[in-house]
Structure formats: structure tokens, C-alpha cells
Residue, then its C-alpha position, 0 to 999 in steps of 0.5 A: m346509836t345508829t345515828l352516830s357517825k363512823e368517826k364517833k363510833l370509832e372514837i367510842s370503841g377506841l376509848f375502850l381499847t385505850a383503857l385496855a392499854l392499862f392492862p398491866v396495872l389493872w386488877p384481873a377482874v377489871q381486865s376481864i370486865l373491860i375485855i367483855a365490855f369492848g366486845i359488847v360495845s363493838v358488836f353493838l356499834y358495828s352490828n351492820n358490818f357483820t351481815t356484809r362481812i359474813r357473806d365475803k369468802r375472804v373474810i371467812v377464810t381469814f377468820f379461819c386462818l386466825t382462829a382454826y388453831y384455837l378452835w381445834y385446841f378447844l375440840t381436843f377436850l372431846w378426847s381428853s379424859d379430864r374434860l373439866a380441866s380442858l374447859r378451865d384451861m380455855q378461860s385464861n386465853i379466850i381472848l385469842l378468839i374474842f379479838p379476831l372475832i371482833f376485828v374480822f367481823f365487826h370492827p374497822a381499822l383504827n386510825n393513827a391518832i387512836r394508835m398513838r394514844i394507845q401506845l402512850v397509855f401503854v407506856l404510862a401503864m408500864v412506867a407505873y408497873g415498873c415502879l410497882w415491880f421495883q417496890s414489890y421486890l424491894a418489900g420482899v427482900g426487906h422482909y427477908q433481911v429483917l426476919r432472917l438476916k437480922e439486918v437493916p432492910i435495903g428499903e431504908g437506903s437511898l434510891i441509888d443504893q437500892v438500884r445498885f443493890f438490885f444490880d449487884k445481887g442480880y435478878y435471880w437472887i432478888a426474886g428468890t429472896s423476895l419470895r422467901g421474904y414474903r413467905l416468912a412474913g406470911e404475905e403474898t404479892k398480888l403483882f404478876l411477876h413472871h419474868t418472861y412475860v414482864s420482860t416482853y411487856f417492857l420490850l413492847a413498851f420500849y418500842c412504843c416509846l421509840h415509835l412515839a418519839g419518832k412521831i411527835k414534834n415536841h422536843l421535851a417530850k422526845i427527850v422524856l420518851y427516849l429516857v424512858s425507853v432506855l429505862f425499859l431496855l435496861l429492865v429487859w436486859y436485867m431480867p433473865s429472859a434470854i429470848n427477849k434479849f435475843a429478840t432485842v438484838i434482832t429487831l432493834p437494828f430493823f426498827l432503827y433503820h425503818f423508823f429513823s435512818p440507816r445512819v442511826a441503825l448503824a450506830g445502834i448496831t455498833l452500840t449493841v455489838l459493843i455492849l454484847a462484847g463487853g457483857i460476854f467479856k465481863y461474864q465469860d465464866q458464866f457463858s462458858r459454864i452455862k451455870f451447870a453447877e447447881k444442876d449437877q447438885l440436883i441430879s446429873t451431869e448430862p450436858a444440855i443446850i437447853d436448860f435442865y428442866r426444859y430438857h426433861v419436859y421435852r423428853c417426856t413430851f416427845e415420848k408420849v407424842s409418838e403415841s398420838w401424833l395425828f390428833g394429840l393427847g387432848q388438852g385436859d390430859i397434858q398436865p396430869y401426864l407431865d406431872s406423872c412423867l417428870p421425876h420430881e422425886e429425883w430432884p431434891g427440893l423441887s418436890d417441896s415447891k409444888i411446881f407443875y411444869n407445862t410443855h414450855s413451848q407453845f408449838i409443842h403444847y399444840l402438837f401435844a394437845g392436838g397432834l400434827a393437825g394442831l401444830l399445822l393450824y398454829l403455823l398457819l396462824w403465824g404464816r398469815l399474820f407475817s404475810f399481812a404485816i409484810t404486804q401491808k408494810e406495817k413495820l411495828l406490827l412485824i416487830i411485835l409479831m417477831i417478839v411474840f413468836a420468839n417467846t412462844i418457841f420456849e414458853n407457853f406464852i399465849s396460854r396465860i392471859w398476859g401473853a395472850f393479851a399482848f399477842v392479840f391486842f397489839t396485833f389487831v391494834f396495828l393490823d389492817l385487814p385488807l378485805i373489807k368491802e364497806p367504806f370505813p374511816k381510812a386508817d392513816e398511813a402505815t405505822 
């Protein structure tokens, strides 16, 4: 294997990364196998690089900046009451350590051809996932219509009727009715459907589509990619992830300006403003009331800028953080404390749903688990990544980082495998670490 050229080695490891771009439609077991296989193959192919890089202080410092938050989070199990729960928690996001380890100490930067291939496969995977997502909700709603409403399921109508039905009812009705339908039928959907993560993936696929369309020469392929990108954007806007809608408004003009032209960016900004103005005018009642009606019926009429559940989660969290602000509570003790603090008995209907609420913010999560030290190390990670993206002028990487960063503000985004994967996979696909001494195949011009 040592006789392989550097270009050939890069193609082999690039194939594993391309396969990982199918992540959204792979079974969890296959996802894990591919991640482990990529790590083993990379260590085997680029083992000689480790001895060189491990001697470079810049490499060590970079690895520390990119992983110290995670290593500290791992160490908090030492002062957790439930250490077994701490170790189980690490299983879902161990990729946060694997990818930095591989790319800092072993793997070379990817060339532009491999990056484009990865984006194309990811777009195709998200098209397939979008179809599965639609069919999954359609089947659940159909079960509910037949078993509870005693009516003809919408699945027997035309595709146009089905799409119109989805938009007329809205995401919350569709998702809730689908869940009840599956329960009535004694079935369970195996598709991952958490709307925050799914909308993030659709948003990432949207930018991959636009980026590919801006690079390829074939006009027919350009048209197809633009049409698919519109579909992804509609799905992002359909799903109730306010943070991803906000991220779209912030990043789209920036993307259009740098990858197309100022004129296209201006047109994009104008169109975005018109769409937003139209949406606000059409749904002004919802914007003014902020949907407090159902919350008033649950427990109280207290006003809150953030949603009802996050308000109480944050209140419980900060009450406890003040007692262990330096080193934190320890990751294994977070969930038991929240379960005991949140007043489920005062929330009619919630106690029966068996929902366990986490801290709903990656920043607060690391502060709660590892104290001020954990929060500062997490901020160090983002400071270093944004610094790399800006100095290397990697515009697409910068946009990806902005999207993930925004999601971590109000969600434990990288605590789940779907969030952790999106974060480290796309970060290291587009990141060129500017500190490697040995000659590697030079990555093409910044994408």
C-alpha cells in the first residue's frame, strides 16, 4: 500500500467521504461502520504523516483548539454521579473527536474534484431523503384519516393535491397527526424527523446545489440544480425552524454576492425582502400573538420572548449553574436534574408524553456540564474555525459554520449524531489546515 501515489491515496479516502455524504439515507449501523472505516483507512494510508505532524507545535495547538471543549466535556464524567450515563452520552457524538484527529494528524486537504463529488452525492441523498420524508408523513396522516376520522386518506389523491394539503394544514398539524396515526396503527416510523436537524440538512443541500450550479458548465444540469435548490429552500421555509429561516436570510445575500455577482445578490436581497414582507402581512395575527393561546391553556400567561418550554428549561439551568459555575455539574447529572426541576405535573398533557427536555442550547449545555471552563473552550473552537474560514477565504465553509453556529444557540445541535455529523463532516471537507509541512496534493482554489 505504501507504493500508492498520493493522488491514489486521496482518491481512496475520498471515496469513503463520498459514501459518507449519503449519511441522511443510511441506516444508523451503516453510518457508524462507514465512519469507523474512514478513520481506519485514513490512518493506514497516511500513517507516515503522523510522525511529522505530531512534532509540529502548531499542529498540537490546532488540535487542542478544535477538541479541548470535547475532551473537557468527557472529563466531566469524573465528577458526575451517574458516570455510566456520561459514557453513553459520548457515543452519539464521538465523531466530534474522530474527524479532527484524522484531519489534523493524518489526512491531507481534499482537492476541488472530490469536494464537488461529495456535494453532488449529498444533494442526491437529500433528494432521496426528501421523498422519504414526504412519504413518511403522508403514511402517518393516512393512518389517522382512516382509523380516527374515517375518511379517504390523502395518499390516494394526486401529488398536487397532497402537496396542497401539506401546505394548507401546516407542518405542526401534519407532524402531530402523522405521529398519532402511526401510534393508532401500532407502527413506528424509522426515519429521523426532528425538524431542526432536517431543515438544517435541507439548507446545507440548498447551498451545495447553488455552489454546484455556479461551477458546472452544462446548462441542463444548471437548470436542474436550480430547480432542486428551490425545492430545498421551500422545505426549509415550510418547516418550523425559525433559526434556519433567519440563517437563510443572513447568509443568502452573502453567498450570492461572492459566488455569483453583486447584481444577483441585490436581486436575491430584494426577492427575500418581498417574500418576508408578504409572509408577515399574510400571517400578521400569528406574528403579533406569537401563538401564546395554547401555552395559556397549559399553565400561565407570563410573557416570554423565547418559547414556553425553553423559558423553563433555561430557568432551571441557571438556577443550578450558579452553584457549580467553574467546573460544572458533570454531564451525567444534567438530565436527571432537569427531569426533577421541570414541573411536568403542572403541564397538562406533557407528563403523559414522556418527553425529556435537554438544555436546548449547546452553549448552555457545555456551561452546565463543564462550567465556565467548558463554555470558554467551546467558544475557542468557534473562534478558531471562523478564523480559519476567513483567513483562507473559504466562503462556503464560512456559510456552513454560520448555519451550524446559529443552530447551536437554541438547540443541543451537536449532541445528536445528525448535528455532530453535519458539523464536522462539512467543516473538514472544506477546511485546509494551513500548518502542514509535508507536501500533499495541493487543494484546488478555494471553493
